[in-house]
Backbone of each chain as ProteinMPNN parsed JSONL, in Angstrom:
{"seq_chain_A": "MSTLNIVNKSPFEKRSLDQCLSRIGSDDAVLLIEDAVVVAMAGTRYESDLKSAAAAKKLYVLTPDVEARGLADKPVVEGFTQVDYKGFVALVTEHDRVHSWL", "coords_chain_A": {"N_chain_A": [[63.717, 92.159, 115.002], [65.309, 91.255, 112.078], [68.267, 90.494, 110.735], [69.799, 90.76, 107.075], [72.333, 88.811, 106.337], [75.287, 88.757, 104.004], [76.991, 87.184, 101.791], [79.7, 86.822, 100.109], [82.443, 85.467, 99.577], [84.1, 82.395, 98.387], [84.182, 79.881, 100.719], [86.607, 77.81, 100.947], [88.382, 80.102, 100.714], [88.461, 81.936, 101.854], [87.643, 82.722, 105.257], [84.269, 83.534, 105.939], [82.317, 82.629, 105.464], [82.097, 80.923, 107.324], [82.54, 82.679, 110.242], [80.619, 84.062, 109.988], [78.003, 82.062, 109.81], [78.162, 81.301, 112.462], [77.945, 83.187, 113.96], [75.742, 85.083, 113.78], [71.741, 85.179, 114.633], [69.275, 83.237, 114.765], [67.319, 83.908, 113.361], [68.621, 85.647, 111.559], [68.628, 86.003, 107.926], [71.299, 84.284, 105.468], [72.544, 85.039, 102.27], [74.394, 84.447, 99.185], [76.8, 85.278, 97.085], [78.332, 86.266, 94.407], [81.751, 84.901, 94.715], [80.801, 83.642, 96.516], [78.813, 81.651, 96.055], [79.667, 79.685, 95.217], [79.625, 77.078, 97.287], [76.496, 76.504, 97.675], [76.085, 75.141, 96.272], [75.725, 71.508, 95.372], [77.276, 68.483, 97.808], [80.087, 69.584, 98.082], [82.555, 69.552, 101.433], [81.121, 71.801, 102.406], [78.619, 70.628, 102.958], [76.989, 69.565, 104.583], [77.062, 70.905, 107.022], [75.947, 73.071, 106.223], [73.713, 72.107, 105.652], [72.585, 72.083, 108.417], [72.53, 74.283, 108.461], [71.032, 75.712, 107.839], [68.52, 74.244, 108.677], [67.815, 75.631, 110.9], [67.539, 78.125, 110.023], [66.664, 80.71, 107.691], [68.304, 80.09, 104.182], [69.906, 81.558, 100.542], [70.776, 81.565, 97.454], [72.231, 83.502, 95.028], [71.314, 83.483, 92.157], [71.716, 84.687, 88.923], [74.738, 84.659, 89.43], [75.743, 81.977, 90.728], [75.232, 80.631, 87.01], [77.395, 82.429, 85.921], [78.839, 81.347, 86.535], [79.156, 78.553, 85.487], [77.647, 76.822, 86.773], [74.385, 76.334, 86.614], [72.89, 74.063, 85.879], [74.438, 72.269, 87.859], [73.049, 70.957, 91.048], [71.772, 72.443, 93.684], [72.397, 72.395, 97.101], [70.044, 71.209, 99.62], [67.366, 73.419, 100.837], [67.976, 75.7, 100.23], [67.578, 78.348, 98.281], [66.505, 79.812, 95.333], [67.594, 83.428, 93.938], [66.913, 85.907, 92.107], [69.238, 89.377, 90.65], [66.392, 91.094, 91.021], [64.935, 89.88, 93.65], [66.736, 89.941, 94.929], [66.921, 92.375, 95.202], [64.245, 92.338, 96.937], [64.944, 90.996, 99.336], [66.554, 92.666, 100.544], [64.517, 94.395, 101.775], [62.948, 93.188, 102.927], [63.832, 92.431, 105.024], [65.468, 93.981, 107.769], [67.917, 95.098, 108.644], [71.616, 95.518, 106.643], [73.865, 93.409, 106.32], [77.793, 92.656, 104.764], [79.09, 90.926, 104.619], [82.589, 91.352, 104.455]], "CA_chain_A": [[64.986, 92.567, 114.111], [66.421, 90.718, 111.599], [69.784, 90.778, 109.503], [70.486, 89.999, 105.714], [73.9, 89.018, 106.207], [75.805, 88.507, 103.016], [78.961, 86.574, 102.242], [81.066, 86.999, 99.257], [83.988, 84.597, 99.177], [83.763, 80.743, 98.737], [84.766, 79.057, 102.355], [87.582, 77.659, 99.968], [89.953, 81.086, 100.434], [88.115, 82.826, 103.443], [86.872, 82.191, 106.032], [83.457, 84.831, 106.025], [80.721, 82.106, 105.736], [82.682, 80.055, 108.815], [82.435, 83.541, 110.074], [79.472, 84.536, 109.721], [76.879, 81.379, 110.137], [78.11, 80.834, 113.691], [77.637, 84.018, 115.084], [74.275, 85.377, 113.932], [71.253, 85.093, 114.835], [68.37, 82.787, 114.494], [66.017, 84.248, 112.435], [68.705, 86.209, 110.709], [69.27, 85.04, 106.77], [72.584, 84.415, 105.01], [72.741, 85.693, 100.631], [75.907, 83.786, 99.268], [76.723, 86.209, 96.019], [79.8, 86.461, 93.785], [82.115, 83.526, 94.693], [79.987, 82.457, 97.706], [77.56, 80.783, 95.416], [80.336, 77.92, 95.013], [79.321, 76.238, 98.253], [76.092, 76.759, 97.239], [75.785, 73.41, 95.392], [75.316, 69.977, 96.537], [78.506, 67.553, 96.766], [81.059, 69.632, 98.632], [82.536, 69.923, 102.427], [80.436, 71.95, 103.219], [76.787, 70.589, 102.267], [75.991, 68.639, 106.19], [77.2, 72.069, 108.148], [74.972, 74.673, 105.59], [71.447, 71.882, 106.242], [71.745, 72.093, 109.608], [72.402, 76.074, 109.529], [69.503, 75.191, 106.802], [66.889, 73.758, 109.416], [67.422, 76.925, 111.26], [67.734, 80.34, 109.615], [67.228, 81.072, 105.403], [69.133, 80.714, 102.938], [70.571, 81.77, 99.305], [72.352, 81.906, 96.671], [72.222, 84.691, 93.264], [70.757, 82.43, 90.39], [72.429, 85.244, 88.213], [76.868, 84.571, 89.694], [75.115, 80.176, 89.629], [74.783, 80.751, 85.964], [77.916, 83.192, 85.405], [79.957, 80.694, 86.5], [78.523, 77.423, 84.986], [76.731, 75.616, 87.348], [73.038, 76.064, 86.915], [72.943, 72.87, 85.959], [74.361, 71.721, 89.102], [72.245, 70.372, 92.057], [71.948, 72.834, 95.178], [72.546, 71.818, 98.329], [68.703, 71.067, 100.422], [66.729, 73.739, 101.854], [68.597, 76.74, 99.368], [66.813, 79.379, 97.724], [67.607, 80.748, 94.648], [67.039, 84.123, 93.568], [67.771, 87.118, 91.067], [69.118, 90.559, 91.558], [64.98, 91.014, 91.891], [64.713, 88.865, 94.861], [67.595, 90.009, 96.024], [66.972, 93.742, 96.905], [63.167, 92.634, 97.686], [65.227, 90.342, 100.558], [67.058, 93.916, 101.382], [63.489, 95.069, 102.145], [62.482, 92.167, 103.781], [65.051, 92.155, 106.838], [65.733, 95.223, 109.169], [69.44, 95.981, 108.706], [72.186, 94.803, 106.055], [76.035, 93.475, 106.724], [78.392, 92.645, 104.487], [80.721, 90.285, 105.251], [83.576, 91.54, 103.536]], "C_chain_A": [[65.07, 91.57, 113.973], [67.257, 90.756, 110.86], [69.708, 90.008, 107.874], [71.597, 90.458, 105.535], [74.916, 88.374, 104.367], [77.102, 88.082, 102.739], [79.466, 86.859, 100.678], [82.334, 86.331, 98.063], [83.639, 83.579, 99.585], [84.709, 80.745, 100.128], [86.55, 78.82, 102.021], [88.751, 78.443, 99.699], [89.322, 81.61, 100.926], [87.516, 82.197, 104.237], [85.333, 83.494, 106.757], [82.157, 83.972, 105.992], [80.55, 81.298, 106.886], [81.459, 80.891, 109.708], [80.755, 83.523, 111.177], [78.112, 83.613, 110.293], [77.413, 81.1, 111.878], [78.074, 82.193, 114.497], [76.316, 84.891, 115.037], [72.301, 84.969, 114.119], [70.099, 83.828, 114.384], [67.632, 83.095, 113.559], [66.191, 85.2, 111.702], [68.514, 84.896, 109.355], [70.642, 85.129, 106.102], [72.093, 84.427, 103.254], [74.209, 85.134, 100.176], [75.478, 84.55, 97.558], [77.778, 85.752, 95.627], [80.08, 84.845, 94.05], [81.46, 82.95, 95.715], [79.638, 81.631, 97.054], [78.674, 79.386, 94.934], [79.544, 76.852, 95.941], [77.133, 76.244, 98.11], [75.488, 74.923, 96.615], [76.62, 72.041, 96.418], [77.189, 69.438, 96.119], [79.441, 68.717, 97.658], [80.708, 69.507, 100.595], [81.558, 70.061, 103.277], [79.341, 71.903, 103.482], [76.512, 70.11, 104.312], [76.044, 70.713, 106.449], [75.469, 73.518, 107.38], [73.538, 73.304, 105.627], [71.315, 71.479, 107.203], [72.079, 73.269, 109.607], [70.587, 75.844, 108.429], [68.332, 75.032, 107.552], [66.882, 74.677, 110.486], [67.137, 78.314, 110.859], [67.768, 79.58, 107.936], [68.113, 81.201, 104.862], [68.975, 81.008, 101.518], [70.781, 82.173, 98.789], [71.313, 82.973, 95.168], [72.08, 83.887, 92.406], [72.436, 83.166, 88.902], [74.211, 84.601, 88.05], [76.482, 83.386, 89.869], [76.022, 80.052, 88.614], [76.313, 81.505, 85.568], [79.079, 82.285, 85.392], [80.047, 78.413, 85.903], [78.093, 76.702, 85.472], [75.344, 76.015, 87.642], [72.835, 74.573, 87.034], [72.67, 71.777, 86.805], [72.728, 70.933, 90.455], [72.569, 71.42, 92.881], [71.246, 72.222, 96.708], [70.256, 72.029, 98.894], [69.051, 72.828, 101.273], [67.728, 75.671, 100.987], [67.481, 77.847, 98.748], [67.219, 80.111, 96.882], [67.161, 82.197, 94.597], [67.604, 85.159, 93.088], [67.987, 88.607, 91.971], [67.697, 91.462, 91.616], [64.753, 90.69, 93.503], [65.474, 89.485, 95.723], [67.444, 91.348, 96.945], [65.134, 94.197, 97.189], [63.95, 91.729, 99.055], [65.367, 91.929, 101.564], [65.726, 94.562, 102.484], [63.452, 94.516, 103.165], [63.117, 92.507, 105.124], [65.387, 93.951, 107.378], [67.316, 95.743, 108.833], [70.342, 94.583, 107.451], [73.708, 94.243, 106.548], [75.918, 92.797, 105.995], [79.509, 92.22, 105.132], [82.21, 90.161, 104.363], [85.04, 91.091, 104.517]], "O_chain_A": [[65.025, 90.725, 114.867], [66.813, 91.301, 109.849], [69.571, 88.797, 107.702], [72.047, 91.5, 105.059], [74.749, 87.202, 104.03], [78.129, 88.483, 103.286], [79.041, 88.013, 100.726], [82.792, 86.443, 96.926], [83.059, 83.388, 100.654], [85.67, 81.456, 100.419], [87.484, 79.392, 102.584], [89.725, 78.14, 99.009], [89.374, 82.602, 100.199], [86.878, 81.172, 103.999], [85.436, 84.125, 107.809], [81.083, 84.423, 106.391], [79.489, 80.967, 107.416], [80.304, 80.543, 109.955], [80.228, 83.212, 112.245], [77.278, 84.135, 111.032], [76.533, 80.46, 112.454], [78.189, 82.148, 115.722], [75.841, 85.365, 116.069], [71.916, 84.226, 113.217], [70.344, 83.532, 113.215], [67.303, 82.159, 112.831], [65.293, 85.822, 111.135], [68.36, 83.677, 109.443], [71.164, 86.237, 106.227], [71.137, 83.685, 103.029], [75.165, 85.438, 100.89], [74.397, 84.476, 96.974], [78.339, 84.87, 96.278], [79.334, 83.888, 93.842], [81.527, 81.727, 95.839], [80.125, 80.538, 97.344], [78.325, 78.334, 94.398], [78.921, 75.913, 95.445], [76.741, 75.594, 99.079], [74.649, 74.032, 96.748], [77.394, 71.787, 97.341], [77.955, 69.638, 95.175], [79.209, 68.025, 98.65], [79.611, 69.422, 101.147], [81.113, 69.392, 104.209], [78.788, 72.793, 104.128], [75.652, 70.669, 104.993], [75.198, 71.529, 106.081], [74.605, 74.269, 107.831], [72.384, 73.734, 105.624], [70.406, 70.693, 107.471], [72.054, 73.747, 110.741], [69.381, 75.904, 108.67], [67.262, 75.547, 107.227], [65.855, 74.605, 111.162], [66.604, 79.285, 111.396], [68.346, 78.674, 107.336], [68.823, 82.207, 104.875], [67.851, 80.735, 101.097], [71.136, 83.333, 98.999], [70.178, 82.97, 94.692], [73.109, 83.588, 91.801], [73.41, 82.646, 88.358], [74.774, 84.228, 87.021], [76.836, 82.94, 88.778], [77.169, 79.627, 88.753], [76.583, 81.005, 84.476], [80.026, 82.313, 84.606], [80.845, 77.487, 86.051], [77.952, 75.635, 84.876], [75.014, 76.071, 88.827], [72.649, 73.975, 88.094], [71.786, 70.923, 86.881], [71.588, 70.569, 90.169], [73.79, 71.54, 92.978], [70.159, 71.831, 97.132], [69.478, 72.88, 98.462], [70.02, 73.313, 101.856], [67.861, 76.642, 101.731], [66.345, 77.722, 99.207], [68.059, 80.982, 97.111], [66.168, 82.349, 95.309], [68.725, 85.479, 93.485], [67.52, 89.006, 93.038], [67.779, 92.531, 92.22], [64.379, 91.518, 94.333], [65.225, 89.661, 96.916], [67.581, 91.613, 98.139], [64.64, 95.294, 97.448], [63.243, 91.911, 100.046], [64.799, 92.295, 102.593], [65.884, 95.038, 103.608], [63.79, 94.999, 104.246], [62.521, 92.838, 106.149], [65.352, 94.897, 106.592], [67.601, 96.94, 108.853], [70.045, 93.396, 107.319], [74.5, 94.955, 107.164], [74.886, 92.148, 105.819], [80.415, 92.705, 105.81], [82.72, 89.184, 103.815], [86.161, 91.138, 104.011]]}, "seq_chain_B": "MKFSILVNEGPYQHQASDSAYQFAKAALESGHEVQRVFFYHDGVNNGTNLTTPPQDDRHIQKRWSEMAESNKVDLVLCVAACQRRGIVDEGERDRNKKDATNVADGFRISGLGQLIEAAIESDRLVTFGD", "coords_chain_B": {"N_chain_B": [[60.977, 101.982, 98.955], [63.513, 103.645, 100.803], [67.32, 103.298, 99.144], [71.005, 103.215, 99.625], [74.061, 102.982, 97.707], [77.168, 100.96, 98.852], [80.174, 101.25, 97.357], [83.232, 100.042, 97.066], [85.257, 99.055, 95.687], [87.268, 98.689, 92.531], [85.934, 98.618, 88.643], [86.376, 96.501, 86.696], [88.512, 94.654, 87.829], [87.492, 93.316, 90.345], [84.506, 92.011, 91.98], [82.432, 92.905, 92.273], [81.11, 96.366, 91.603], [80.134, 95.876, 88.982], [78.216, 93.952, 90.742], [76.557, 95.869, 91.822], [75.953, 97.654, 90.607], [74.082, 96.268, 89.47], [71.711, 95.413, 91.517], [71.807, 97.703, 91.476], [70.548, 98.622, 89.263], [68.339, 97.192, 89.569], [66.694, 97.363, 92.201], [65.846, 100.159, 91.135], [63.535, 99.32, 89.215], [61.987, 97.432, 90.122], [60.548, 99.642, 91.182], [61.896, 101.187, 93.984], [64.039, 103.261, 95.147], [66.795, 105.238, 94.441], [69.262, 106.753, 96.537], [71.946, 107.636, 96.76], [74.895, 106.21, 95.694], [78.06, 105.56, 96.846], [81.088, 105.465, 96.081], [84.282, 104.844, 97.217], [87.36, 104.087, 98.295], [89.915, 102.201, 95.926], [86.919, 102.606, 94.905], [86.553, 104.799, 94.02], [87.841, 104.266, 91.303], [85.48, 103.807, 88.885], [84.434, 106.711, 87.984], [85.732, 108.04, 86.57], [86.094, 109.753, 83.43], [88.301, 108.968, 81.506], [88.02, 105.57, 80.841], [88.213, 103.549, 78.853], [86.717, 100.77, 77.696], [86.807, 97.383, 75.67], [85.027, 97.636, 72.503], [82.694, 95.607, 72.257], [83.112, 94.679, 75.373], [81.183, 95.384, 78.161], [80.703, 98.631, 79.665], [82.165, 100.524, 82.036], [81.466, 102.533, 83.433], [80.312, 103.515, 82.11], [77.362, 103.95, 81.883], [76.968, 103.804, 85.117], [76.83, 107.175, 84.481], [74.872, 107.177, 83.069], [73.034, 105.932, 84.675], [72.519, 107.777, 86.584], [71.861, 109.804, 85.195], [69.23, 109.042, 84.401], [67.746, 108.094, 86.953], [67.987, 110.367, 88.484], [69.702, 109.524, 90.641], [72.549, 110.085, 92.957], [76.157, 110.032, 92.12], [78.471, 110.113, 94.135], [82.057, 110.711, 95.097], [84.52, 109.832, 96.096], [86.51, 112.268, 98.289], [89.056, 111.855, 99.841], [90.364, 109.308, 98.843], [90.089, 109.641, 96.215], [92.06, 112.228, 95.327], [94.946, 110.591, 96.11], [94.188, 108.216, 93.807], [94.543, 110.228, 92.047], [91.93, 110.729, 90.781], [89.911, 113.268, 89.405], [88.448, 117.146, 89.938], [87.372, 119.885, 88.309], [87.153, 121.374, 90.474], [88.972, 120.409, 92.032], [91.769, 120.567, 90.701], [92.477, 122.644, 90.757], [92.561, 123.918, 93.141], [94.746, 121.769, 93.514], [96.307, 122.442, 91.876], [96.611, 121.258, 89.048], [96.854, 119.898, 85.375], [94.254, 118.999, 84.095], [91.43, 117.508, 84.266], [88.842, 115.038, 84.996], [86.74, 113.835, 86.298], [83.808, 111.716, 85.828], [80.914, 111.821, 83.509], [78.05, 112.858, 85.775], [79.437, 111.726, 87.852], [80.549, 113.477, 91.241], [82.852, 115.539, 93.468], [82.662, 114.496, 96.899], [82.924, 114.293, 100.061], [83.017, 111.764, 103.531], [81.337, 111.911, 104.855], [79.279, 112.277, 103.681], [78.072, 110.223, 102.933], [77.876, 109.327, 105.411], [75.886, 110.322, 105.811], [74.019, 109.613, 103.606], [73.827, 106.78, 104.625], [72.218, 107.878, 107.026], [69.985, 109.084, 106.332], [68.839, 107.425, 103.819], [66.852, 103.943, 103.646], [67.454, 101.798, 104.073], [70.912, 100.715, 103.99], [73.388, 99.994, 101.258], [76.344, 97.692, 101.196], [78.775, 97.064, 98.767], [82.021, 95.316, 97.806], [85.309, 94.027, 98.197]], "CA_chain_B": [[62.431, 102.208, 99.839], [64.715, 104.597, 100.031], [68.521, 102.611, 99.472], [71.886, 103.676, 99.224], [75.196, 101.647, 98.077], [78.663, 101.624, 99.188], [81.243, 100.181, 96.487], [83.991, 100.159, 97.606], [86.661, 98.16, 94.659], [87.764, 99.687, 91.083], [85.753, 97.912, 88.178], [87.486, 95.372, 86.13], [89.44, 94.124, 88.776], [86.403, 92.985, 91.563], [82.61, 92.056, 90.571], [81.526, 94.165, 93.116], [80.68, 97.236, 91.015], [78.643, 94.837, 88.773], [77.173, 93.566, 91.228], [76.441, 97.377, 92.615], [75.122, 98.238, 89.636], [72.842, 95.143, 88.613], [71.64, 95.62, 92.385], [70.81, 99.551, 91.989], [69.275, 98.292, 88.562], [66.6, 96.145, 89.884], [65.657, 98.861, 92.365], [65.292, 100.487, 90.564], [63.196, 98.326, 88.517], [61.138, 97.446, 91.77], [59.897, 100.347, 91.443], [62.333, 102.236, 94.666], [64.463, 104.962, 95.156], [68.394, 104.505, 95.253], [69.87, 108.064, 97.094], [72.97, 107.966, 96.022], [75.895, 105.405, 95.777], [79.234, 106.458, 97.495], [82.673, 105.309, 96.365], [85.492, 104.381, 98.367], [88.708, 103.277, 98.313], [89.562, 101.714, 94.453], [85.579, 102.464, 94.017], [86.261, 105.687, 92.963], [87.965, 104.519, 89.903], [84.813, 103.723, 89.011], [84.14, 108.03, 87.884], [86.998, 108.097, 85.774], [85.789, 109.852, 82.287], [89.141, 108.719, 81.073], [87.752, 104.885, 80.64], [87.776, 103.389, 77.204], [86.822, 99.392, 77.571], [87.212, 97.457, 74.116], [83.463, 97.401, 71.964], [82.096, 93.992, 73.282], [82.646, 94.047, 76.522], [80.72, 96.406, 79.769], [81.36, 100.14, 79.89], [81.202, 101.084, 83.93], [81.891, 104.094, 83.678], [79.422, 104.682, 81.274], [76.694, 102.925, 82.941], [76.55, 104.366, 85.741], [76.32, 107.976, 84.656], [73.549, 106.979, 82.603], [71.698, 105.436, 85.765], [73.021, 108.901, 87.02], [70.936, 110.631, 84.207], [67.911, 108.9, 84.075], [67.703, 108.08, 87.462], [68.971, 111.4, 89.412], [70.918, 108.777, 91.227], [73.576, 110.949, 92.912], [76.595, 109.314, 91.982], [79.795, 110.86, 95.156], [83.942, 109.896, 94.586], [84.952, 109.483, 98.388], [87.361, 113.195, 97.915], [90.974, 111.57, 99.663], [90.195, 108.588, 97.248], [90.82, 110.9, 94.327], [93.301, 112.14, 95.26], [95.202, 109.504, 95.848], [94.839, 107.609, 92.897], [94.136, 111.054, 90.226], [90.803, 111.402, 90.545], [90.783, 115.294, 89.132], [87.346, 117.336, 89.05], [87.92, 121.327, 88.753], [87.868, 122.407, 92.202], [90.809, 120.059, 92.455], [92.474, 120.701, 90.281], [93.032, 124.204, 90.338], [93.328, 123.45, 94.245], [96.66, 120.652, 93.631], [97.678, 122.961, 89.984], [97.249, 119.85, 87.996], [96.623, 120.805, 84.724], [93.522, 118.114, 83.52], [89.675, 117.094, 84.761], [88.534, 112.759, 84.447], [85.62, 113.212, 86.878], [83.176, 111.79, 84.359], [78.935, 112.879, 84.06], [76.725, 112.868, 86.534], [79.667, 111.697, 89.186], [80.547, 113.89, 92.1], [83.417, 114.696, 93.982], [83.016, 114.953, 98.202], [83.551, 113.631, 101.126], [82.935, 110.713, 104.23], [79.799, 113.094, 105.941], [77.757, 112.008, 102.014], [78.562, 108.35, 103.003], [77.104, 109.175, 106.671], [74.319, 111.07, 105.908], [72.941, 108.444, 102.853], [72.964, 106.05, 105.838], [71.254, 107.969, 108.601], [68.818, 109.295, 104.992], [68.286, 106.333, 103.269], [66.398, 102.914, 105.156], [69.049, 100.12, 103.597], [72.415, 100.863, 103.106], [73.776, 98.028, 101.266], [77.057, 97.539, 100.388], [79.626, 95.605, 97.419], [83.518, 95.1, 98.221], [86.601, 92.421, 98.215]], "C_chain_B": [[62.803, 102.666, 98.919], [66.328, 103.899, 99.768], [69.839, 103.535, 98.892], [72.94, 102.371, 98.816], [76.305, 102.227, 98.254], [79.977, 101.073, 97.821], [82.704, 100.458, 96.451], [85.843, 99.61, 97.105], [86.118, 98.874, 93.397], [86.996, 98.769, 90.111], [87.542, 97.751, 87.108], [88.117, 94.264, 86.769], [88.966, 93.054, 89.949], [84.96, 92.694, 90.408], [82.285, 92.93, 91.254], [81.163, 95.788, 92.899], [80.391, 96.436, 90.515], [78.179, 94.765, 89.372], [76.324, 94.022, 91.811], [75.575, 97.426, 91.579], [73.846, 96.917, 89.122], [71.949, 95.2, 90.506], [70.884, 96.789, 92.098], [69.652, 99.454, 91.101], [67.721, 98.093, 89.125], [65.748, 96.642, 91.063], [65.124, 99.483, 92.716], [64.199, 100.274, 89.363], [61.69, 97.86, 89.021], [60.179, 98.71, 92.188], [60.558, 101.66, 93.381], [63.466, 103.22, 94.428], [66.249, 104.335, 95.437], [68.818, 106.135, 95.647], [70.826, 108.008, 96.851], [74.244, 106.883, 96.301], [77.513, 106.435, 95.798], [80.398, 105.038, 97.127], [84.197, 105.694, 96.791], [86.69, 103.951, 98.644], [89.152, 104.267, 96.498], [88.175, 101.861, 94.097], [85.71, 103.806, 93.595], [87.024, 105.397, 91.158], [86.677, 103.711, 88.094], [83.992, 105.371, 88.037], [84.861, 108.304, 87.058], [86.672, 108.336, 84.204], [86.969, 109.376, 81.224], [89.302, 106.573, 80.358], [87.345, 103.93, 79.483], [88.305, 101.279, 77.649], [87.051, 98.906, 76.228], [85.583, 97.062, 73.994], [82.929, 96.685, 72.403], [82.569, 94.245, 74.47], [81.59, 95.822, 78.102], [81.534, 98.269, 79.454], [80.699, 100.638, 81.427], [80.65, 101.515, 84.383], [80.217, 104.966, 83.372], [78.155, 104.485, 81.493], [75.669, 103.93, 83.997], [76.725, 106.289, 86.216], [75.34, 108.157, 83.664], [72.069, 106.259, 83.156], [71.657, 106.793, 86.348], [71.442, 109.88, 85.894], [69.49, 109.889, 84.548], [67.092, 108.706, 85.608], [67.003, 109.104, 88.976], [69.334, 110.774, 91.12], [72.809, 109.522, 91.678], [75.226, 110.429, 93.486], [78.267, 109.779, 93.108], [80.984, 109.502, 95.462], [84.128, 110.683, 96.129], [86.838, 110.296, 97.434], [89.019, 112.627, 98.197], [91.148, 109.992, 99.184], [91.285, 108.934, 96.26], [92.207, 111.55, 94.748], [94.132, 111.755, 95.328], [95.443, 109.21, 94.271], [94.498, 108.92, 91.476], [92.53, 111.649, 89.711], [90.24, 113.308, 90.199], [88.852, 115.981, 88.488], [88.277, 119.016, 88.619], [88.439, 121.865, 90.046], [89.745, 121.972, 92.889], [91.575, 120.237, 91.215], [93.22, 121.741, 90.209], [93.494, 124.277, 92.909], [94.827, 122.627, 94.724], [97.019, 121.236, 92.797], [98.201, 121.812, 89.901], [96.294, 120.903, 86.887], [95.484, 119.572, 83.811], [92.484, 117.719, 84.419], [89.32, 115.384, 84.139], [87.368, 113.019, 85.466], [84.322, 113.874, 85.571], [81.619, 112.402, 84.606], [78.712, 111.943, 85.552], [77.226, 112.338, 88.113], [80.238, 113.283, 89.77], [81.851, 113.861, 93.413], [83.437, 115.437, 95.965], [83.621, 114.228, 99.059], [83.007, 112.584, 102.329], [81.705, 111.589, 104.659], [78.433, 112.873, 104.859], [77.823, 110.836, 102.437], [77.484, 108.411, 104.192], [75.889, 109.772, 107.638], [73.167, 109.571, 104.97], [72.831, 107.009, 104.27], [72.541, 106.496, 106.704], [69.867, 108.195, 107.009], [68.293, 107.982, 104.479], [68.394, 104.796, 104.997], [67.013, 101.673, 104.659], [70.435, 101.414, 103.347], [72.925, 99.727, 103.139], [75.294, 98.513, 101.141], [78.544, 96.806, 99.974], [81.671, 95.887, 97.96], [84.138, 93.918, 97.766], [86.56, 91.375, 99.162]], "O_chain_B": [[62.813, 102.644, 97.688], [66.775, 104.149, 100.888], [69.76, 104.35, 97.973], [72.869, 101.225, 99.259], [76.623, 103.396, 98.036], [80.474, 100.0, 98.164], [83.161, 101.229, 95.607], [86.945, 99.673, 97.649], [85.034, 99.425, 93.207], [87.221, 97.64, 90.547], [88.661, 98.225, 86.91], [88.223, 93.131, 86.3], [89.698, 92.185, 90.423], [84.575, 92.876, 89.253], [81.751, 93.905, 90.724], [80.941, 96.47, 93.9], [80.14, 95.567, 91.351], [77.167, 95.449, 89.22], [75.411, 93.389, 92.34], [74.379, 97.209, 91.778], [72.868, 97.085, 88.394], [71.073, 94.401, 90.175], [69.689, 96.961, 92.34], [68.485, 99.763, 91.339], [66.6, 98.6, 89.089], [64.526, 96.508, 91.125], [64.378, 99.729, 93.663], [64.084, 101.205, 88.566], [60.607, 97.934, 88.441], [59.374, 98.801, 93.115], [59.882, 102.593, 93.814], [63.582, 103.872, 93.391], [66.731, 103.485, 96.186], [68.564, 106.843, 94.672], [70.814, 109.049, 96.194], [74.499, 106.849, 97.505], [77.91, 107.422, 95.179], [80.484, 103.968, 97.731], [84.919, 106.677, 96.623], [86.725, 103.209, 99.625], [89.044, 105.394, 96.014], [87.896, 101.344, 93.015], [84.925, 104.107, 92.696], [86.814, 106.072, 90.149], [86.943, 103.357, 86.945], [82.961, 105.108, 87.418], [84.401, 109.331, 86.558], [86.875, 107.351, 83.493], [86.62, 109.386, 80.044], [90.253, 106.189, 79.675], [86.17, 103.624, 79.284], [89.386, 100.712, 77.803], [87.475, 99.748, 75.436], [84.932, 96.462, 74.85], [82.376, 97.158, 73.396], [81.96, 93.288, 74.949], [81.819, 96.962, 78.507], [82.641, 98.697, 79.128], [79.58, 100.942, 81.839], [79.771, 101.419, 85.239], [79.514, 105.899, 83.761], [77.673, 105.466, 80.927], [74.558, 104.457, 83.934], [76.757, 106.78, 87.345], [74.964, 109.3, 83.406], [70.933, 106.071, 82.721], [70.508, 107.057, 86.699], [70.35, 110.356, 86.206], [68.668, 110.634, 85.081], [65.917, 109.075, 85.639], [66.196, 108.893, 89.88], [69.266, 111.287, 92.237], [73.843, 109.477, 91.011], [75.581, 110.382, 94.663], [79.283, 109.637, 92.427], [80.973, 108.312, 95.775], [83.893, 111.689, 96.799], [87.702, 109.796, 96.713], [89.957, 112.747, 97.408], [92.302, 109.565, 99.225], [92.417, 108.728, 95.823], [93.302, 111.17, 94.335], [94.866, 112.352, 94.54], [96.367, 109.642, 93.582], [94.285, 108.638, 90.297], [92.112, 112.444, 88.87], [90.349, 114.275, 90.953], [88.213, 115.693, 87.476], [89.496, 119.184, 88.647], [89.44, 122.428, 90.49], [90.729, 122.426, 93.474], [92.139, 119.144, 91.154], [94.352, 121.832, 89.735], [94.473, 124.619, 93.572], [95.602, 122.738, 95.674], [98.171, 120.94, 92.483], [99.271, 121.303, 90.235], [95.57, 121.883, 87.062], [95.974, 119.226, 82.736], [92.887, 117.603, 85.576], [89.576, 114.852, 83.058], [86.778, 111.938, 85.478], [83.994, 114.895, 84.967], [81.222, 113.148, 85.501], [79.079, 110.883, 86.06], [76.535, 112.305, 89.132], [80.37, 114.201, 88.961], [82.044, 112.894, 94.149], [83.999, 116.48, 96.299], [84.672, 113.61, 98.892], [81.875, 112.433, 101.87], [81.137, 111.007, 103.735], [77.233, 113.111, 104.998], [77.063, 110.309, 101.625], [76.432, 107.775, 104.132], [75.37, 109.817, 108.753], [72.197, 108.915, 105.349], [71.782, 106.49, 104.653], [72.285, 105.67, 107.58], [68.972, 107.365, 106.854], [67.192, 107.598, 104.873], [68.981, 104.587, 106.058], [66.807, 100.571, 105.169], [70.643, 102.474, 102.758], [73.064, 98.846, 103.987], [75.478, 99.72, 100.984], [79.246, 96.146, 100.74], [82.125, 96.914, 98.464], [83.63, 93.011, 97.107], [87.373, 90.452, 99.098]]}, "name": "protein", "num_of_chains": 2, "seq": "MSTLNIVNKSPFEKRSLDQCLSRIGSDDAVLLIEDAVVVAMAGTRYESDLKSAAAAKKLYVLTPDVEARGLADKPVVEGFTQVDYKGFVALVTEHDRVHSWLMKFSILVNEGPYQHQASDSAYQFAKAALESGHEVQRVFFYHDGVNNGTNLTTPPQDDRHIQKRWSEMAESNKVDLVLCVAACQRRGIVDEGERDRNKKDATNVADGFRISGLGQLIEAAIESDRLVTFGD"}
């Protein structure tokens, strides 16, 4: 049983990403949407945490929200897979449960 | 697969209702069914037909109404959240002695039981909020 965890806030604003990463199972996945996408960009102080998380878990970032924030040409942290909304839908179908960390 | 969606935030205030709409649209385009969208808390403001955004902006309420009509998506507004925020259908108008209604096409007012039912009957329930 795997869970898709959706995080929508930047860790510079709220602690939901930290709380999510420290609690989820090893076969769970994390999808960053809305303001959370900023942390998928290389060079923030969360990069090393995310790289170690990516070694054990699948990490995804929603490309339309990256583009909406003018970050499309920025390098993404190694280990992230970029998805569009259809990819988001596919991730929801591929996991047994979905949890939004609001 | 059968999806339901929970929207907890109002339009033009937070990205939640835009994200929820884009998700629902992609689900339908991928051949899935969107059984119900349940609007809770400030989310009920998605369902007022008094909304008049500028012409060059997206019309969030109309977008939902069109999706409901062309894809048989059930758009449900939480009754208690509607009463607090002045979202009124004929039944609520008569019951609470108001002089107007403003529930948009494709939307209907009902209770939290509809959210529980959606969670039980759908394969996945996806929540969008703050």
